[in-house]
C-alpha positions in Angstrom: -36.3 -4.5 -14.1 -34.7 -2.2 -15.9 -35.6 0.3 -13.3 -34.9 -0.9 -10.6 -31.2 -2.4 -12.1 -30.1 1.2 -12.6 -31.3 2.3 -9.5 -29.2 -0.4 -7.8 -26.2 0.7 -10.3 -26.7 4.1 -10.0 -26.7 3.7 -5.8 -23.6 1.0 -6.2 -22.0 4.1 -8.5 -22.3 6.9 -5.3 -22.0 4.1 -2.8 -18.2 3.5 -4.4 -17.7 7.2 -5.4 -17.7 7.6 -1.9 -15.9 5.1 -0.4 -13.7 6.2 -3.1 -13.1 9.9 -1.6 -12.6 8.2 1.9 -9.8 6.4 0.7 -8.4 9.3 -0.8 -8.6 11.6 2.1 -6.2 9.2 3.9 -2.5 10.4 4.3 -0.2 8.8 1.9 2.5 7.7 2.5 6.1 6.3 1.1 8.6 4.3 3.2 11.7 2.3 1.1 11.7 -1.2 2.1 8.5 -3.3 3.5 9.7 -3.6 7.5 9.5 0.2 7.9 5.1 -0.2 5.9 4.9 -2.9 8.8 6.4 -0.1 11.8 4.4 2.6 9.8 1.1 0.5 10.2 1.8 -0.6 13.5 1.4 2.7 14.2 -1.0 4.5 12.4 -3.6 1.4 12.0 -5.1 2.3 8.6 -5.0 5.5 9.9 -2.8 6.5 6.1 -2.3 4.3 3.0 1.3 2.7 3.4 3.6 2.3 0.1 6.7 0.6 0.3 9.6 1.7 -2.7 11.2 -1.8 -3.1 8.7 -4.5 -3.7 9.3 -8.4 -2.1 11.5 -10.3 -4.4 13.7 -6.8 -5.4 16.6 -5.6 -4.2 17.3 -2.1 -2.4 20.2 -1.9 -3.9 19.8 -2.1 -7.7 16.0 -1.0 -7.2 14.3 1.6 -10.0 10.9 3.3 -8.8 8.1 2.3 -11.4 6.3 4.7 -13.4 3.3 4.2 -11.3 5.3 4.8 -8.1 6.4 7.7 -9.2 2.8 8.8 -10.4 2.2 8.3 -6.3 5.1 10.1 -5.1 3.7 12.9 -6.7 0.8 13.3 -4.1 2.2 11.5 -1.1 1.9 13.5 2.1 5.5 11.7 3.3 8.8 10.0 2.2 10.1 7.9 5.1 13.9 7.1 3.8 15.9 4.3 5.9 19.8 4.9 4.2 19.3 2.0 1.6 21.6 2.2 -1.3 18.6 3.1 -4.6 17.6 6.3 -2.5 20.8 7.6 -2.9 20.4 7.8 -6.8 16.4 8.2 -6.4 16.0 10.8 -3.3 16.5 13.6 -5.5 14.3 12.8 -8.0 11.8 11.9 -5.6 11.4 15.1 -4.4 11.7 17.0 -7.7 8.3 15.4 -8.2 6.7 16.4 -5.1 9.0 19.1 -3.4 6.1 20.1 -0.9 6.4 16.3 0.3 8.4 16.7 3.8 11.0 13.7 4.2 12.1 12.2 7.1 15.3 9.9 8.4 14.3 7.4 9.9 17.8 6.9 11.1 18.4 10.3 12.8 19.7 10.0 15.7 21.0 6.6 15.6 24.6 5.2 16.1 25.2 3.6 12.7 27.9 1.0 11.7 30.3 1.1 8.6 29.3 -1.8 6.3 31.2 -4.8 7.0 33.7 -6.0 5.0 34.3 -9.5 4.1 36.8 -11.1 6.4 40.6 -11.4 4.3 39.1 -9.2 1.7 41.8 -7.0 1.0 41.8 -7.9 -2.3 38.2 -5.6 -2.5 39.8 -2.8 -1.9 38.9 0.0 0.9 35.8 0.6 1.6 34.2 3.8 1.0 33.9 6.5 3.2 30.6 7.1 5.3 28.9 3.8 3.6 26.9 2.8 6.6 24.9 -0.2 6.9 21.5 1.0 6.5 19.7 -2.4 7.8 19.1 -0.9 10.7 15.8 -2.9 11.5 17.3 -6.0 12.3 17.6 -4.7 16.1 14.8 -4.3 17.9 16.7 -1.9 19.8 17.2 0.5 17.6 13.1 -0.1 15.5 12.3 1.5 18.9 14.4 4.3 18.6 13.1 5.1 14.9 9.4 4.8 16.0 9.3 8.1 17.8 10.5 10.4 15.4 8.0 8.2 13.5 4.9 8.8 15.8 6.0 12.5 16.0 6.1 12.7 11.6 2.6 11.1 11.5 1.3 13.0 14.4 1.8 16.2 12.4 -0.5 14.7 9.3 -3.2 13.6 11.9 -3.2 15.5 14.8 -6.6 14.8 15.4 -5.6 11.1 16.0 -2.2 11.9 17.9 -3.8 10.0 21.1 -4.4 6.9 19.6 -1.3 7.4 17.4 0.5 7.3 21.0 -1.2 4.5 21.7 -0.7 2.4 18.9 3.3 2.7 19.4 3.5 2.4 22.7 2.1 -1.7 22.5 4.3 -1.8 19.4 7.2 -0.5 21.5 6.3 -3.2 24.1 6.4 -6.1 22.0 9.4 -4.8 20.0 11.1 -4.5 24.0 10.0 -8.4 24.6 11.9 -9.1 21.1 14.7 -8.1 22.2 14.4 -9.9 26.2 13.8 -13.0 23.9 16.7 -12.7 21.4 19.3 -11.4 24.3 18.6 -14.7 26.0 18.2 -17.0 23.3 21.8 -15.5 22.1 23.5 -15.4 25.8 22.7 -19.0 25.5 24.2 -20.2 21.8 27.5 -21.9 22.3 29.6 -19.5 19.5 28.7 -15.8 18.4 30.2 -15.6 15.1 28.3 -16.8 12.2 28.5 -16.6 8.7 26.8 -14.8 6.1 26.4 -14.1 2.3 25.6 -10.3 2.3 26.1 -8.4 5.2 22.4 -7.6 6.8 22.5 -8.3 10.0 25.8 -5.8 11.6 23.0 -4.6 13.6 21.6 -7.6 15.3 25.0 -9.1 15.4 26.2 -5.2 17.5 23.1 -5.6 19.6 23.1 -8.8 21.3 27.5 -9.7 20.9 27.6 -11.9 17.6 30.0 -11.0 14.9 29.1 -11.9 11.2 31.6 -13.5 8.7 30.5 -11.9 4.9 31.1 -13.5 2.2 30.7 -10.7 -0.4 31.4 -6.9 0.9 29.7 -3.7 -1.3 28.4 -5.8 -3.9 32.0 -7.6 -5.4 32.1 -11.6 -4.6 35.8 -12.3 -3.0 38.9 -13.9 -5.1 40.2 -16.7 -4.9 42.3 -16.0 -1.3 39.8 -13.9 0.2 37.1 -17.3 -0.6 40.1 -19.7 0.9 40.7 -17.7 4.1 36.8 -17.7 4.4 36.3 -21.8 4.1 39.7 -22.0 6.6 37.7 -19.7 9.1 34.5 -21.5 7.9 35.8 -24.8 9.1 38.3 -23.3 12.1 34.7 -22.0 13.4 32.6 -24.8 13.0 30.1 -23.2 11.2 28.2 -25.1 9.2 25.1 -22.7 8.3 25.5 -20.3 5.5 22.6 -17.6 6.1 21.6 -15.8 2.3 18.7 -13.4 1.6 16.6 -14.2 -1.8 17.0 -11.1 -3.5 21.1 -12.0 -4.0 22.9 -14.8 -6.2 23.5 -18.0 -3.7 25.8 -19.8 -6.2 28.6 -18.5 -4.0 27.2 -19.6 -0.5 26.5 -23.1 -1.7 30.1 -23.2 -2.9 32.0 -22.3 0.5 28.6 -24.5 1.9 29.9 -28.0 -0.1 33.7 -26.4 0.7 32.8 -27.1 5.0 30.3 -30.1 5.0 27.3 -27.7 5.4 24.2 -25.9 4.3 22.8 -22.7 2.7 19.9 -21.4 4.7 17.2 -18.6 3.4 16.4 -15.4 6.1 15.0 -11.9 4.2 15.3 -9.5 6.1 13.1 -7.5 3.8 9.6 -9.3 5.0 6.6 -7.7 6.4 6.0 -9.7 9.1 8.8 -8.1 11.3 8.1 -10.8 14.6 8.3 -13.5 12.7 11.7 -12.4 11.1 13.2 -11.7 13.8 12.4 -15.1 15.9 13.1 -17.0 12.6 16.6 -15.5 12.4 17.5 -15.9 15.6 16.4 -19.4 16.0 18.5 -20.5 12.9 21.6 -17.9 13.8 21.7 -19.3 17.5 21.2 -22.8 16.5 23.8 -23.3 14.1 26.5 -20.9 15.7 28.7 -23.5 16.7 
């Protein structure tokens, strides 16, 4: 029995080591947020290992990489950034850990929008110059555009799999185009075109489908008394009954506005992994509650 056990143990260790080597052979790709992880995995399938820096439940505005992530970045083969705030303070340090790692800005070639200002928010001061809205993935059309440079970057890592990568992207793009058409029909039929959010995460969705998001906070600052009163007046005048919030933000201010207008607070998380489910949920809530 002892001999058999030792043989089985040795075989299991050998197989485990082999699998570990195979796993290590896959290129390691880092992205900033979880939706990007889904996009890369749709194009690459299981050919690469994908890690998102900002884990579920954390905010891209305040996130700080963990020591384990820094260690993993040292051996990463590609980083795909998207313009979320934590990148501003961390990208130089990330590249310092791995100077040879290519960095792709997924926004290259996109028409970027400025961050939305809080309505009536002169108390917030002026908006910073060159401060663009990073939430580009809330437009399926922009995700389709981003998929092309992502494909090119992945094909450089895996030239022997270029045909498979291209086929995967084609299927992904077909689904994005179907989503775009469905959302266009849904929002065209919506009785109103303005919706209220706590944090302005949906500017690209609004821009794509002729909507307007009304933001409670802007640039990380909540409204003062005068701006808050104007927001409440706007919601009443527009017949807005829902305030959309993200789980990464404090919802007390949104609840205050909802109480004042006799409305409710609805949670939508643009950072979810299941992209298509998330977009359909957002569309259903926004189209269903826009007056």
